[in-house]
C-alpha positions in Angstrom: -5.2 -5.0 -12.1 -1.6 -5.7 -11.9 -0.3 -1.6 -11.7 -3.1 -1.4 -9.0 -1.8 -4.5 -6.8 1.9 -3.3 -7.4 0.7 0.3 -5.6 -0.7 -1.7 -2.7 2.4 -3.8 -2.3 4.4 -0.8 -2.3 2.5 1.3 0.5 4.6 1.3 3.8 3.8 -1.3 6.1 2.1 1.5 8.7 -0.1 2.4 5.7 -1.3 -1.1 5.3 -1.4 -1.8 9.0 -3.8 1.1 9.5 -5.9 0.0 6.3 -6.3 -3.3 7.9 -7.5 -1.7 11.4 -10.0 0.6 9.8 -12.4 -1.5 8.0 -9.7 -3.9 5.9 -10.1 -2.3 2.9 -6.9 -2.9 2.2 -6.8 -7.1 2.4 -10.2 -6.7 0.1 -8.8 -4.7 -2.4 -5.7 -6.9 -2.5 -7.8 -9.9 -2.9 -9.9 -7.9 -5.8 -6.9 -7.1 -7.8 -5.4 -10.6 -7.9 -7.5 -10.7 -11.1 -8.7 -14.1 -10.8 -12.2 -15.0 -10.3 -11.3 -16.7 -6.9 -9.7 -13.3 -5.5 -12.6 -11.3 -7.0 -15.2 -13.4 -5.4 -13.3 -13.4 -1.8 -12.7 -9.8 -2.2 -16.5 -8.8 -2.9 -17.7 -11.2 -0.2 -15.4 -9.9 2.2 -16.6 -6.1 1.4 -20.2 -7.2 1.5 -20.2 -9.6 4.6 -18.2 -7.1 6.7 -14.7 -9.2 6.1 -16.8 -12.6 6.9 -18.1 -11.3 10.3 -14.9 -10.2 11.6 -12.7 -13.6 11.2 -10.9 -12.1 8.0 -10.3 -9.1 9.6 -8.4 -10.7 12.3 -6.5 -12.8 10.1 -5.7 -10.0 7.8 -4.6 -7.9 10.9 -2.2 -10.5 12.1 -0.6 -11.6 8.9 0.1 -7.7 8.4 1.6 -7.3 11.9 3.7 -10.7 11.5 4.6 -10.8 7.9 4.0 -7.4 6.4 1.5 -8.2 3.8 -1.8 -10.1 3.4 -0.9 -13.8 2.4 -4.4 -15.6 3.4 -6.4 -16.3 0.2 -4.2 -13.7 -1.6 
């Protein structure tokens, strides 16, 4: 999991932004790769509920634009 998380962190900023814009798969995978129970639960819920009905998508989009990384619950 640590290698997968490093791979996600190593992506260029524009790739992260595009992955967040289209279904926010980046945010969910980043949280799941955290490896603890909270990260896995939040990541799976994010995938199943459609990014918490759009709220997580907006938060992830803002954090990737401003900080170039998913920071909330990650």
